[in-house]
C-alpha positions as CSV (number, residue, x, y, z in Angstrom):
1,E,124.3,76.4,158.4
2,Q,123.1,73.8,156.0
3,A,122.9,76.4,153.2
4,L,126.4,77.5,153.9
5,N,127.8,74.1,154.0
6,V,126.0,73.0,150.8
7,T,127.3,76.1,148.9
8,G,130.8,75.4,150.2
9,N,130.8,78.5,152.4
10,Q,131.1,80.7,149.5
11,G,129.1,83.6,151.0
12,V,125.7,84.8,151.7
13,E,124.4,85.2,148.1
14,P,124.9,81.5,147.1
15,A,123.4,80.5,150.5
16,M,120.5,82.7,149.9
17,E,119.8,81.2,146.4
18,W,120.1,77.7,147.8
19,L,117.6,78.6,150.5
20,L,115.2,80.1,148.0
21,A,115.4,77.1,145.7
22,H,115.1,74.5,148.5
23,G,112.7,76.3,150.8
24,D,109.9,73.9,150.3
25,S,112.1,70.8,151.0
26,L,113.3,72.5,154.3
27,E,109.8,73.2,155.4
28,G,108.7,69.7,154.5
29,G,111.0,68.2,157.1
30,N,113.9,67.2,154.7
31,I,116.5,69.3,156.5
32,G,117.9,66.3,158.2
33,Q,118.9,64.5,155.0
34,P,122.6,63.9,154.4
35,L,124.5,66.7,152.8
36,G,126.1,64.4,150.2
37,Q,122.8,63.5,148.4
38,K,120.3,65.4,146.3
39,L,116.6,64.8,146.8
40,D,114.0,64.4,144.1
41,E,110.4,65.7,144.3
42,E,109.3,62.7,146.5
43,G,112.1,63.2,149.0
44,T,114.0,60.1,147.9
45,P,117.7,60.3,147.0
46,A,118.1,61.2,143.4
47,P,121.1,60.1,141.1
48,S,123.8,62.7,140.7
49,T,123.4,65.2,138.0
50,S,127.0,66.5,137.7
51,N,129.1,65.9,134.7
52,L,131.9,63.9,136.6
53,S,133.4,61.0,134.7
54,A,132.9,57.4,135.9
55,E,136.4,57.4,137.4
56,D,135.9,60.8,139.0
57,A,132.5,59.6,140.5
58,A,134.1,56.6,141.9
59,G,136.9,58.7,143.4
60,T,134.5,61.3,145.0
61,S,132.7,58.6,146.9
62,G,136.0,57.9,148.7
63,L,136.9,61.3,149.9
64,N,138.0,59.8,153.2
65,D,141.1,58.3,151.4
66,E,144.4,59.6,152.6
67,D,145.3,61.3,149.3
68,A,141.9,62.8,148.3
69,K,140.9,65.5,150.7
70,S,138.6,67.6,148.4
71,I,137.1,68.0,145.0
72,K,138.5,70.7,142.7
73,C,136.8,72.5,139.8
74,E,139.3,72.7,137.0
75,D,137.3,75.6,135.5
76,C,137.7,78.0,138.5
77,N,140.0,76.1,140.9
78,K,137.5,76.2,143.7
79,L,137.6,73.4,146.3
80,F,134.6,71.5,147.5
81,R,134.2,69.0,150.5
82,T,131.0,67.1,149.4
83,Q,129.3,65.8,146.3
84,L,126.3,68.1,147.0
85,E,128.5,71.1,147.0
86,V,129.9,70.0,143.6
87,E,126.4,69.5,142.2
88,Y,125.3,72.8,143.4
89,H,128.3,74.6,141.8
90,A,127.9,72.7,138.6
91,A,124.2,73.7,138.3
92,K,124.9,77.3,139.1
93,T,127.9,77.9,136.9
94,G,127.7,75.2,134.3
95,H,131.2,74.0,135.0
96,A,131.7,70.3,134.3
97,N,135.4,69.5,134.8
98,F,136.1,68.3,138.4
99,S,138.8,66.2,139.9
100,Q,140.0,64.9,143.2
101,S,142.5,67.0,145.1
102,T,145.0,66.6,147.9
103,E,144.4,70.2,149.1
104,E,142.3,70.5,152.1
105,K,139.6,73.1,152.2
106,K,139.9,75.1,155.4
107,P,136.6,75.3,157.2
108,L,135.2,78.6,158.5
109,T,136.1,79.8,161.9
110,E,133.2,80.2,164.5
111,E,133.4,84.0,164.1
112,E,133.2,83.7,160.3
113,K,130.3,81.3,160.6
114,K,128.4,83.6,163.0
115,A,129.0,86.6,160.7
116,Q,127.8,84.6,157.7
117,L,124.7,83.4,159.6
118,Q,123.8,86.9,160.9
119,L,124.2,88.3,157.3
120,L,122.1,85.5,156.0
121,E,119.4,86.0,158.5
122,E,119.2,89.6,157.6
123,K,118.9,88.7,153.9
124,I,116.0,86.3,154.7
125,K,114.2,89.0,156.7
126,Q,114.6,91.4,153.9
127,K,113.3,89.0,151.3
128,K,110.4,88.1,153.6
129,K,109.5,91.9,153.9
130,E,109.7,92.3,150.2
131,K,107.5,89.3,149.7
132,E,104.9,90.6,152.1
133,A,104.9,94.1,150.6
134,L,104.3,92.5,147.1
135,E,101.5,90.4,148.4
136,K,99.9,93.3,150.1
137,A,100.0,95.3,146.9
138,E,98.6,92.5,144.9
139,E,95.7,92.2,147.4
140,L,95.1,95.9,147.2
141,E,95.1,95.8,143.5
142,R,92.5,92.9,143.6
143,E,90.3,94.8,146.0
144,K,90.3,97.8,143.6
145,N,89.4,95.6,140.7
146,R,86.6,94.1,142.7
147,I,85.2,97.5,143.7
148,K,85.4,98.7,140.1
149,S,83.6,95.6,138.8
150,G,80.9,96.1,141.4
151,K,80.4,99.7,140.3
152,E,80.2,98.7,136.7
153,I,77.7,96.1,137.5
154,V,75.5,98.6,139.4
155,A,75.8,101.0,136.4
156,I,74.8,98.3,134.0
157,R,71.8,97.2,136.2
158,K,70.6,100.8,136.6
159,K,70.8,101.4,132.9
160,F,68.9,98.1,132.2
161,Q,66.1,99.2,134.7
162,E,65.8,102.5,133.0
163,E,65.5,100.9,129.7
164,E,62.9,98.5,131.0
165,F,61.0,101.4,132.4
166,K,60.9,103.2,129.2
167,K,59.8,100.1,127.4
168,A,57.0,99.6,129.8
169,I,55.8,103.1,129.3
170,E,55.9,102.9,125.5
171,E,54.1,99.6,125.7
172,R,51.3,101.1,127.8
173,K,51.0,104.0,125.4
174,R,50.7,101.6,122.4
175,E,48.0,99.5,124.2
176,K,46.1,102.6,125.1
177,E,46.1,103.8,121.5
178,E,44.9,100.4,120.3
179,D,42.2,100.4,122.8
180,R,41.1,103.9,121.6
181,L,41.0,102.8,118.0
182,A,39.1,99.6,118.8
183,R,36.5,101.7,120.8
184,Q,36.2,104.1,117.9
185,K,35.5,101.3,115.4
186,I,32.8,99.8,117.7
187,K,31.2,103.2,118.1
188,E,31.1,103.7,114.3
189,Q,29.7,100.2,113.8
190,I,26.9,100.9,116.3
191,E,26.0,104.2,114.5
192,A,25.9,102.4,111.2
193,D,23.6,99.6,112.6
194,K,21.3,102.4,114.1
195,L,20.9,104.0,110.7
196,A,20.3,100.8,109.0
197,R,17.4,99.9,111.5
198,K,16.0,103.5,111.1
199,V,15.9,103.1,107.3
200,K,14.3,99.7,107.5
201,A,11.7,100.9,109.9
202,G,10.7,103.9,107.6
203,G,10.1,101.6,104.7
204,G,12.8,103.3,102.6
205,S,15.4,101.6,100.5
206,A,18.7,101.2,102.2
207,E,20.2,101.3,98.8
208,T,19.0,104.8,98.0
209,V,19.8,106.3,101.4
210,T,23.2,107.9,101.6
211,T,24.8,107.6,105.0
212,P,25.4,111.2,106.1
213,T,28.9,111.9,107.1
214,P,29.0,112.5,110.9
215,T,29.6,116.1,111.6
216,V,32.5,116.6,114.0
217,V,31.7,119.2,116.5
218,K,34.7,120.7,118.0
219,P,34.2,121.1,121.7
220,P,35.7,124.1,123.5
221,P,39.4,123.5,124.1
222,P,39.6,121.9,127.5
223,K,42.0,123.0,130.0
224,E,45.0,120.6,129.7
225,Y,47.0,119.3,132.6
226,N,50.1,117.6,131.3
227,E,51.6,116.5,134.5
228,A,50.6,115.2,137.9
229,R,52.9,115.3,140.9
230,L,52.2,112.4,143.3
231,Q,53.4,111.8,146.8
232,I,53.5,108.1,147.8
233,R,53.7,106.9,151.3
234,L,55.5,103.6,151.7
235,T,54.7,100.8,154.3
236,N,57.7,102.0,156.6
237,G,56.4,105.6,156.7
238,T,58.8,107.2,154.3
239,T,57.5,109.0,151.2
240,L,58.4,109.1,147.5
241,T,57.5,112.2,145.4
242,Q,57.5,112.0,141.6
243,S,55.9,113.8,138.6
244,F,54.1,111.7,136.1
245,G,52.6,112.5,132.7
246,A,48.9,113.1,132.6
247,K,48.5,110.2,130.0
248,E,50.6,107.6,131.8
249,Q,49.0,104.6,133.2
250,L,48.9,103.6,136.8
251,S,51.3,100.8,136.0
252,A,54.0,103.4,135.5
253,V,53.5,104.6,139.0
254,R,53.7,101.0,140.3
255,L,56.9,100.3,138.4
256,Y,58.4,103.5,139.7
257,I,57.6,102.4,143.3
258,E,59.1,99.0,142.8
259,M,62.3,100.4,141.5
260,N,62.7,103.1,144.2
261,R,61.0,101.8,147.4
262,T,63.0,101.7,150.6
263,D,60.9,99.3,152.6
264,D,60.7,95.6,152.1
265,N,60.2,93.9,148.7
266,G,56.8,92.4,149.6
267,P,53.6,92.8,147.5
268,F,51.7,96.0,147.8
269,T,48.5,97.8,146.7
270,L,47.8,101.4,145.8
271,M,45.0,103.3,147.5
272,T,44.1,107.0,148.0
273,S,41.9,108.7,150.5
274,F,41.0,111.6,148.2
275,P,38.8,112.0,146.4
276,K,36.4,109.5,148.1
277,K,34.1,107.7,145.7
């Protein structure tokens, strides 16, 4: 009823616009304010924003005079009963020419008011349904984005783990090759020391003795096993089965277990019952 009164009983659409624009004020408890005043953000009466002249403004405050029964918009000839109706009309249409009028604006009948209120309630319900549908769609879209982001994070993490696994294997291969070269160098140094001691013990001159080039004897080609298939039993009884290269270090097996285990994430040790040594 307040929305209809404020908009001058111009119909459901203006009342709906007024309700949507002033919904926060109504929910905040300002519905009981006089219809002839406009509230600012803090709920206190604000000065009029209409473009009435000083004489017209003085006249509108005295609408109870015998001659002035309404305010008329000279731009569209509509009649208004209160200053708030004038302000709303001016803000909505941009009209600025108003004057007092002796014409009396006829109020709506009870039947007309009921019809307007019923239509207004239906409009409000429809707006509420549209708002709920929009919020539901937005929530669904946010959930989709969250799931998509989660999958992307899992994929990135998996790729990172695979790269780290490859790096660890390459690092172990490099360390193994360095160890082999170091052992070979030590072995050659030992052989050189033995030869020097032998020459010294025989009374010969080390300067005239030519160090023989060690003859490389090719052993028969061994039977090569390039791959080993391991079955690993976890602490919870489940098993993991994976093939590893014959030259891979035990650290590669441990890394594989850490990345694929289904039991708890506590520390663990590796052991085998065969062969017994």
